[in-house]
C-alpha positions in Angstrom: 0.0 0.1 0.0 1.7 2.7 -1.5 -0.8 5.7 -0.1 -3.3 6.0 2.8 -6.6 4.2 2.2 -9.2 6.7 1.0 -11.8 3.8 1.5 -12.2 0.8 3.1 -9.6 -1.8 2.4 -11.9 -4.4 3.1 -14.7 -3.7 1.4 -14.2 -0.7 -0.8 -17.1 1.7 1.2 -16.2 5.4 2.0 -15.8 5.9 5.3 -17.2 8.6 8.0 -14.7 10.7 10.2 -15.2 10.2 13.9 -12.7 11.1 16.7 -11.5 8.2 19.0 -9.0 9.0 21.9 -8.3 12.6 20.3 -7.4 10.6 17.4 -8.7 11.3 14.0 -10.1 8.0 12.6 -11.9 6.6 9.5 -14.8 4.5 9.9 -16.4 2.0 7.1 -20.0 2.1 7.6 -20.4 -1.6 6.4 -17.8 -3.8 8.1 -17.2 -1.0 10.6 -13.1 -1.5 10.0 -11.7 1.8 11.2 -7.7 3.3 10.7 -6.2 6.5 11.3 -6.7 9.3 9.5 -2.8 9.7 9.0 -0.1 7.0 9.4 2.1 9.8 10.7 3.9 7.4 13.7 7.6 8.6 13.8 10.4 6.2 12.8 11.8 5.9 16.0 8.5 5.6 17.9 8.7 2.3 18.8 12.4 2.8 19.9 11.5 5.5 22.5 8.6 3.4 23.5 10.5 0.4 24.3 13.4 2.7 26.0 10.8 4.4 28.3 9.3 1.0 29.3 12.5 -0.5 30.5 12.8 -4.3 30.8 9.7 -5.5 32.7 9.5 -6.9 36.2 9.5 -10.5 37.2 5.7 -9.6 38.5 5.1 -8.5 34.9 6.9 -11.4 33.3 4.6 -13.7 35.1 1.8 -12.1 34.8 2.5 -12.0 30.3 3.6 -15.7 30.8 0.5 -16.7 32.5 -1.5 -14.7 29.8 0.5 -16.5 27.2 -0.7 -20.0 28.6 -4.3 -18.8 28.5 -4.0 -18.0 25.0 -2.4 -21.4 24.2 -5.1 -23.0 25.6 -7.7 -20.9 23.6 -6.3 -22.0 20.6 -3.8 -25.4 21.2 -6.8 -27.7 19.6 -6.4 -25.7 16.2 -2.5 -25.9 15.8 -0.1 -28.1 14.8 2.4 -30.5 17.0 5.4 -28.3 15.3 6.3 -25.7 13.3 4.5 -22.6 15.2 6.2 -19.1 14.2 5.3 -16.6 16.7 5.6 -12.9 14.7 6.0 -10.3 17.0 6.9 -12.7 20.1 8.6 -9.9 22.4 10.4 -11.7 25.1 9.3 -15.2 23.9 6.3 -15.8 26.4 4.1 -17.7 23.8 7.1 -19.7 22.5 7.6 -20.9 25.9 4.0 -21.8 26.4 4.1 -24.0 23.5 7.4 -25.2 24.7 6.2 -26.4 28.1 3.2 -27.9 26.6 5.7 -30.4 24.2 5.4 -28.1 20.8 8.5 -29.0 18.8 10.5 -26.7 16.3 8.6 -23.3 16.9 10.4 -20.3 16.3 9.6 -16.2 16.3 10.2 -13.0 14.9 10.7 -10.0 16.8 11.8 -6.5 15.8 12.7 -5.4 19.2 16.6 -5.7 19.7 16.1 -5.9 23.7 13.4 -8.5 23.7 15.2 -10.3 20.9 18.1 -10.5 23.0 16.2 -11.6 26.3 14.2 -14.4 24.0 17.5 -15.4 22.8 19.7 -15.6 26.2 16.4 -17.6 27.4 17.1 -20.4 24.7 14.5 -19.9 22.4 14.9 -19.8 18.5 14.3 -16.0 18.1 15.3 -14.2 14.9 15.6 -10.1 14.4 13.0 -8.7 12.2 9.8 -8.1 10.6 6.9 -10.2 9.0 8.2 -9.0 5.6 11.4 -10.6 6.3 9.6 -14.2 6.8 10.2 -15.7 3.2 14.2 -15.4 4.1 13.7 -16.5 7.9 11.4 -19.4 7.0 14.7 -20.8 5.5 15.9 -24.1 7.0 12.9 -23.6 9.9 9.8 -25.7 10.1 6.5 -23.4 9.3 3.2 -25.3 9.5 1.6 -22.2 11.5 1.5 -18.5 12.2 0.7 -16.2 15.6 0.0 -12.8 15.7 -1.0 -11.6 19.0 -1.7 -7.8 18.5 0.7 -7.2 15.3 -1.9 -6.8 12.5 -3.2 -3.4 14.0 0.0 -2.0 13.9 0.8 -3.0 9.9 -0.1 -0.1 7.4 -1.1 -2.7 4.8 -2.9 -5.8 6.5 -3.6 -7.5 2.9 -0.3 -7.6 1.5 0.6 -9.1 5.5 -1.8 -11.8 4.8 -1.2 -12.3 1.4 2.3 -13.2 2.4 1.1 -15.6 5.6 -0.6 -16.9 2.8 2.2 -17.7 -0.2 4.5 -18.6 3.4 2.5 -21.7 5.2 0.9 -24.8 3.2 -2.6 -25.4 2.5 -4.4 -26.4 5.6 -1.7 -24.1 8.0 -2.9 -22.3 10.7 -2.9 -18.7 11.2 -4.1 -17.2 14.8 -4.8 -13.6 14.9 -5.1 -11.5 18.3 -6.5 -7.8 18.3 -8.4 -5.2 20.7 -12.3 -5.5 19.5 -13.2 -1.7 17.9 -16.6 -3.3 18.9 -16.2 -4.8 22.3 -18.5 -3.7 24.7 -16.2 -1.2 26.7 -15.8 0.7 23.6 -19.0 1.1 22.8 -19.8 2.0 26.5 -16.9 4.8 26.0 -17.5 5.6 22.8 -13.9 4.7 22.0 -12.0 7.2 25.0 -10.0 4.1 26.8 -6.6 2.8 27.0 -7.3 0.3 24.2 -7.2 3.2 21.7 -3.6 3.1 20.9 -2.1 6.1 19.1 0.5 3.5 17.4 -2.6 1.4 16.3 -3.4 2.1 12.4 -6.3 -0.4 12.1 -9.2 -0.8 14.4 -10.7 -4.3 14.2 -13.9 -5.9 14.6 -15.1 -9.4 14.1 -17.0 -8.6 10.6 -13.8 -7.3 9.0 -11.5 -9.9 10.5 -13.8 -12.4 8.6 -13.8 -10.8 5.4 -10.4 -9.7 5.1 -9.7 -13.3 5.8 -11.6 -14.8 3.2 -10.6 -12.4 0.6 -6.9 -13.5 1.1 -7.7 -17.0 0.9 -8.3 -18.1 4.7 -11.5 -20.2 6.3 -12.5 -19.0 9.5 -12.7 -22.2 11.8 -13.0 -19.9 15.3 -13.5 -17.1 17.0 -13.3 -16.2 20.8 -12.7 -13.3 22.8 -10.4 -12.7 25.6 -9.1 -9.9 27.9 -5.2 -9.7 29.3 -5.2 -11.6 31.9 -8.7 -11.7 32.6 -9.0 -14.1 35.5 -7.4 -12.0 37.6 -9.2 -8.1 36.3 -9.9 -6.0 38.7 -13.2 -6.1 40.4 -14.0 -2.1 39.2 -13.0 -3.3 35.7 -15.3 -6.1 35.5 -18.4 -4.0 37.1 -17.5 -1.5 34.1 -17.9 -4.2 31.4 -20.9 -5.6 32.7 -22.6 -2.1 32.5 -23.3 -2.1 36.2 -24.8 1.7 36.9 -22.6 3.8 38.7 -19.2 2.4 37.5 -17.5 4.1 34.3 -14.2 3.5 33.0 -11.4 5.9 33.8 -9.3 7.3 30.7 -6.0 7.2 33.0 -6.1 4.6 35.2 -8.8 2.0 33.8 -6.0 -0.7 32.5 -3.9 -0.9 35.5 -2.7 -4.2 36.8 -4.7 -3.4 40.3 -7.4 -1.1 41.0 -6.9 1.7 43.6 -9.7 0.0 45.7 -7.4 -3.2 45.3 -4.0 -2.0 46.8 -5.2 -0.4 49.8 -3.8 -1.5 53.1 -3.8 -5.1 53.7 -7.4 -6.6 54.6 -8.7 -9.1 57.0 -7.9 -12.9 55.5 -12.0 -13.2 55.3 -12.1 -9.8 53.5 -9.7 -10.6 51.1 -11.1 -14.3 50.4 -14.3 -12.6 49.8 -12.9 -10.1 47.4 -10.9 -12.9 45.6 -13.8 -14.7 45.1 -15.7 -12.1 44.1 -13.3 -10.8 41.4 -12.9 -14.5 39.5 -16.8 -15.0 39.6 -17.4 -11.5 37.8 -14.4 -12.3 35.7 -16.3 -15.4 34.5 -19.3 -13.6 33.7 -17.8 -10.9 31.6 -16.5 -13.9 29.7 -19.9 -16.1 29.8 -21.7 -12.8 28.1 -18.6 -12.0 25.3 -17.7 -8.5 26.8 -14.3 -9.0 26.8 -11.6 -6.7 25.2 -9.9 -8.7 22.3 -10.9 -10.6 19.3 -9.1 -13.8 18.6 -9.6 -15.8 15.2 -8.2 -18.8 13.7 -8.4 -19.4 10.3 -7.2 -22.1 8.1 -5.1 -21.6 4.6 -6.9 -22.8 1.7 
């Protein structure tokens, strides 16, 4: 894609202009795909962002690993036993989950130098690069499935990316995509003013637009589910917001923290803490049952 899309890249319809989180976006009235009006992300944006974040703490890494294992539990019945490439693999936590579950000859591609080095030090087959490097990086490696967790929304030409994947994996091969759902309950309730509308996201996907573009690029959708990050430990307030309980509204600046302010107070009595823990998990499961999670996860087969 040599220029910004004026019409929807999925169904060619003319979009409407909206403002999400102070970002000007174009929204297709037919399939619901949204994209930034300008792709003006500075070339050094991710370098500075990663430098600002620094190395994740041991606690955060543990939470991310738990999240990776939950992802695997969601999709494992569709994955081949070997030859899975995780594109944008970060510190290699999904590869770690695959390794623990007995999958073999799995590898990853990661554009961040520090994350790539960290994952390689842990013993995983991680190579520095991006999706466009796949043709050369796959040489000498098994490739039967590709996973892209929170990658598609960053790519300036999603159609070209899916066509490349279609070329690289065999017939019957699997692609797994996870991305924020632009039509999730939280998005509708906050009118897209929350921390899941990142300025670095070029496209904002929903179920209809994902299904349509996958079909257009030669894939058959075999499963769709919804998730949230570390969903079983979602703070009580966050679950109440997703459940639409009156009096609870999402906070733009503090909503997506690992623990809400009311859960980081002075240690409560054991009985109170136990009740709070049970309440938190029950509410999180109710959110999942009602399909009000934040992300959409799609499994598709190459035809």
